[in-house]
N, C-alpha and C positions, 0 to 999 in steps of 0.2 A: 737522454731519454727522448723517445719520439713524441711529437705533439700533433694533435688533430684539431681541426677547426670544425665545430659542430653547430649547426643552425637549426633552431626549433621554433616552429610557429604553432602555438596552441590556442585554445579557446580564450584563455585569460591573459596570455602574455606572449611576447616575441623575444627570443633569446639567442645570444651568440656566446659560445663557450670555447675555451681552450682547454683540452683534456689530454692527459698523458696516457700511456699504454697500460697503466694500472687502473684506469677509469677515474683517476683523481682529477677533480676540476681545479684548474690552475687560475682561470679567470672566468667570470660570468658577467655578461652585460645583459640587462633585462629592461624591457619597456612593457609596463603593464597596461593592458587595455582589454576590453571585452569584445570579442569578435561578434559582429552582427550576422544575421543570416546571409546577407549580401554585403560584400565590401569591394573596394578598389584594390585589385591585386598589384597594380603598379605602385600605389602608395605603400602597400605592405612591403614590397621589395625595397623601396627607398628607405623605410625604417630599418629593415633587416640589414641592408647594405651599410648603414651608418654604425649599427651595433657590431657588425662583423669587423669593420676597420678598427674600431676601438679594442675589441677583444684580441685581435691579432697584432696590434701595434707593437713593434719592437720584439716580437717573439722569435724571430728567425724563421728558418724554413719549416714547412709543415709536411708531415708524412701522408696526410690525406684529409679530405673534406667530406662531410655528409650532411644531409638535410632530413629532418622529419617534420611533418606538418599535419595539421588537422585535415580531415576529409573534406575536400572542396574541389571544385572544377572550374577551369578557366578556358575560354576560347581564345586562341592566339593566332596571330598572323605568321607569315613565313619567317619573320625575324624574331619571333618569340614575344612580341608585344601583345598585351591583353586587348582583345576587342569586345570582351564581355566582362561583366562583374565576376567576382569569384562567388560561385554558388556553394555554400557550405552544407554540411549534413543537416543543419537546422532549417534549410530552405526546402520545404516540401512542394511537390508539384502534383496536387491532388487531381487536377483536371486531366493532365497528361497520363497520370497513373490510371484513372478511371476509364479513359478512352483507349487504353492500350489493347491492341487486338491479339497480343501474344498470350496464349493459354498459360495460366499460372503454374499448372502441373508440369508442362513442358519446360517452362522457364526454370523451375526448380531442378529438373533432371539435368539441364545443361549447366546452370550457373550455381547450383548447390545453395540457393537461397530463394526465399519467396520474394516476389516483387514488392517494393515499398516506395512510397512517394518521394523519398529522399534519394533513390538510386540515380546514379550518374546518367543513365540513358534517358531518364525523364527530364533531367536538366537540359540535356542536349536537344531533346525533342521540343522542349519549351522555346529554346532559342530559335530553332528552325521555324516553328509556327508563329512566334510573336515578333521576331526580329530577323526576318530573312536576309536583310542587308548584312547584319553581323554574322549570320550563319554562312553566308557566301564568302565573307572575308576570313572565316575561320579555317586555317589549314591544319590545326591540331587542337583537339579538345583534351587538355592536360589536367592532371591533378595539380593541386597547389604546389606540392613538393616538386613535381616535374617542371612546372613553370619556373620555380626558383632555380632548379638545376640548369634550365635553359639560360637563365641570366648569368649563371656562374661559368658555363662552358660553351654556350651556343649549340649544344647538342640536345636531342630530345629522345626520350624513351620512358617507358614505365615498367613497373614490376608486376608480377602476377598477383600479389596480394592486393595491391591497389586496384589493379584492373578488375579483380573480382567484384569490387563494389560498384562497378558500372552497370552490372546486369547485362553486359555485352561480352563476357569472357566465359569460354567453355573451360570449366575448372578441371574436368577429367582429361580433356585433350590438350590443355595447356596452350590454347590459342584463342584469338578473337573468334566469336561465334558468327558464322555467316547466317545461320538461321535466326539468331537474335536481331542482327542488323536488318535482315529482310523483313522480319515481322514488325519491326518498329519504324521502317522506312528511313534508316540512317545509312550513311556511307562509311565504308571501311577506311577511306583515305582521310577521314577526320580524326582517326585514332593513331596514337604513336606506336612505334615498334615496341616489342616486348623484350625484357631482359630479366635479370634476377637482382635482388636487393644488394647483394654484396659484390656485384660486378663493378668494374671501373667504367663509368659512362664516358668520360673524356677528361683531359687535364683541365685545370683551372685556366681561365682565359688569360692571355698575355697582359691585357689591360688591368685585370684584377691582381695579377702577380706583381705588376709594377706598383699599384696602389699599396699593396701589403708589404712591399719590400722583399719579395721572395726571389731567390736566385734560381730556383727551379720550380716548375709547375707540379703541384701535387695532384694525384688522381681524385676525382670527385665520384663518390659512390652513387649508384642508381638510387639506393635508399628505398624507404617505404613509408606508409602512413603511420602516424605517431603511436596509436594504440598498439598496433602489431609490432612496431619497433620496440616499444616498451616491454613486450613479452620477452623478447631476447634480452633486453637490459636487466630483467629480473632473474635471468638464468633459467627460464622456462624452456627446457630442451628435452626433458625425459618424459616418456609416455606415462600418463597418469598425473603429471603436474597440472595444476590449475593456477593460472596467473590472474590476479586482480590488480589492474593498473588503476589506482585510485586517484584520478585527477579531477578536472572539472566534470568530466563524465567518468563512468566506470567502464573499463573494457575488461571482459571476463571470458576467458577461453581456456579450454582443456587441451593439452598437447596429446596428439595421437601419432602413432607410427604410420598409419595408413588413412587414406581418405574414406569417409563413409557417406552414405546417403541418409540424411537425417529423416527418419520416418515420421517425426512429429511435425516437420515443416515449420518449426519455430526458431531454429538456430541457423547460423551461418557455418559453412564448411569452407575454410580458407587455406590456401598454401601458407605454411609458416615462412617467415623471412629467412629461417635457417633451412637450407635445402634438405629434402628427404623427410620432412616432418609436416604435420597437418594440425590444424586448429579447428575445434568445434565450440561454438559459444556465440559471442557477439558483442558489439558496442551497445552500451546501455544509455540511460537518461542522465540528466544533469544532477547527480547526487552530491558530489563534492561542490559543484557550483551552487547548488541550492543551500548547502550549509554556509558557504561564504556569503551568499545573498542575504540569508537570514541574519547572520551576525553583523554584516557591514551595513546593509541597507535598511532592513526592518528595525534592527536594534541600534542603528546609528553608530556601530563600532563600540558601543558601551560595554559589550560582553565579548571579549575575544574567544576564539574557538576553544582554547585551552581551559578557560573558565567554564564555558558551557559543557565541555566534556566532564569536568570534575563534578559539576552539578548533576548532569545526566546520569552519572555512574550510580548515584543514590536513588534514582527512579527505578522502580521494579520493572522486570520484563513486561512488555505490553504497554508501557507508557501510561498506565492507569486509564486505559480506554481510548487513547488518542490513536487514530490511524491517519497517516500523512502520506499522500502521493506527491513527492517533491519533483515531479517531472515537469519542469517549467518550460521545456521546449518540446513536449510530446514524448511518448514512450517508444522506445526501440526494443531491443532484445530484453526479455523473451515474450513480451506482450504485444508489441507491434500495434499500438493504439496511438497514432500520431496526433489525434484530436484531443487526447487527454491533457489537461493542464493541472497545475498545482492545486491539490484538493485536500482539505482536512475534514475528518469526521470525528465526532465524539468530544468536542471541546466543552468544558464546563468551567465554572468559576474557580475551581481548585487548581486548574492547570496553569503552569508557568512556562517560561521560555525553555527550561530544561526538558520539559515534557515534549515539546515540539522538536527540539534538537534530537532527543533520543528517538522519537518516532520516525524522523527522517533517516537516521542511521539504520533503524530496524527495517524500514521499507527497502533499503538497499540490500540488506542481508537476506530478506525474504525473496527478492528478485534473483539474487545470486543462487539461492537454494532452488528456485524454480528452474533455473538453467541447469543445475546439476541433476535435478530429477529428470529433465528431458535428455540430458547426456546419457544417463543410466538407462532410459527407455530404449536407447539405441544399442544396448548391450555393452556399453563402454564402462570402464572403471576409472575411478580417480582416487588419489591417495593423500594428497596434501595441497594446500593453497599457499602460493607465494604472493605476498602483498608488497606493492611498491607504489611510489607516488606520494603526493602531499598528504592524502588521507591516511596513508599507512603510518604516519607519525602518531596517530591516536591509538593508545593502548585500549581505550574503552571500545572503540569501534572494532579493532581486531579481535578482542576477546568476544565481542558480540558475534562476529562472523564465525568464530570457532564454535560457539554455543549453538547458533542457528544451523550451521552446516554440518555439525557433527564431525568435523575434520580438523586436524592440526593446521594452524595458520602460522606462517613464518614471515617475519618482517625482514626483508633483505637489507644488507649493510649498505648497498647502493641506494641513494635517495631519489635520484633523478632518472626515471624510467626511460623516457624517450632519448635523453642526452646519452645515457650509457649505451642503449641499444644502437643508436646511430653511430656512436664511436666504434662499436664492434663492427658495424658494416663498413666504416671507413678503413678499419684495419684489414678487413677482407679485401677491399678494393686495392689496398696497398700490397697485397700478396699473402696475408696470413690465412692459414687454414682454420676451419671451424674448431678443431681441437686445440689450436694455439690461442684462442681467445680467452681473456680473463673470465673467471666464473665468480659472480657476486657471492659473497659470504652471507651468513644468516646473523642478524643482530639480536633477534628475540623470537621465542616460540610461545604460542598461545594454544593451550590444549582445551578441548571441550570439557565443560564442567557438568557432571551428571544432572544436578538439580535444575539449573537454568536451561540445559539442553532439553530436558523432558518438558519443561514449561513452554519452551519455544516450539516444540512439536505441535502442540495444540494451537498456539498463537499463529503459527504459520498457516494453518488451515483456515483460521478465522480471517487472516489478512487476505487470502486468496478470494474468499467469499465477499469480503468488503470491497476488494479491488474490482471484482467483476460487476458488482452492483453500481459502483461509482463510475466505472468506465462505460457501462451501458447507457448512462445518462448522456455522456458525450456522444456516443455512437448514434443515439436516437435524435440528437439535436435539441434535447431538453435543456442542455447547458451550453 
């Protein structure tokens, strides 16, 4: 049976896995850490390199290799060495964003997303303005995934899905946007060539093949960003599928057969990592990360998530008046309020840890519903939600999603979204067609319940009003 080496850099861990062609994980090496907004990309590669050697030790030849990584950007020299820190999606550039001369409406028409302080173009503009020496040494401004691919192969390219997050990519034309580069004063030669996620970038380098004891060099896939890769891993391929990748952040996209221009200007329109399909939705805030933080750091690990889930299940919808915005690193889709921090409203002496836990899960579900409302405003339909990732292990959370969204929610049998999706891309790089890829099965279904769903219809509207009032305080500088 064929084996694939899959490398994954997430917000909360770095992993290397050996996976077979049925998506079964044979080995998994994990280093837990919390990625800061800025970090040393070379140190991250050193950590990943060590995990990779352990995962592949004695495994024999590999059919393919693929990388998925959190959204981050690294300036590199001609040899692929980092000359800047890795700027992650958590690193906002408000000054560069505010000073941008590019008209937001034109930017949306070209890039199918509204400009945001986290966009890759503003990270590059920041380097140019604040560290011209590093900018001059930068021969390619790569995503973190592409930086790692360079270490694996010595070759450099990026995929359309990742490129779209730079705000320098013309989504409709499928190329880097000359207009965007001109408007922002950036050079085309700082950007890598474009490819597709399932293409073979290059063979694994001879040095790494020797380290891993391989007799032949496997192809390394171009790959893509972790959340979008996880959508493929969940089996989100059919029009009307909605995928919720429930990791440290939630990535929530609806699959469509054709690209659309989002008339609401609140959503992203991305190329799917599977050719011929499109996504509308976006990456969200730190919902799973906030639940972990609450359990581990605030409660000191005294209440594991499973226990908090059981207690929260007994709390009625609405968390008895508690509203929690658990966006510890700013809000992304669908609200785009990067200044908003974790905020609680309505706390009273009767409330306990389970009320806060439930309120955080409810906030995620309400934000999911807002995305679907915006999707429908574009005349698009959705039919089901596929849930995958660590958060999808919670029956309480998935039932809540079904009740709030009014849609059936299916937990996939595959647990590891980005690992599974990256493995599928490695299979494509090794020659498999899309129709030959394994399709994840369904482990459980959660149907909307009429009474809680009706209650959540009213609570959703209240949440939106509460959210706007609290977010306005941050926008005004009062908080």
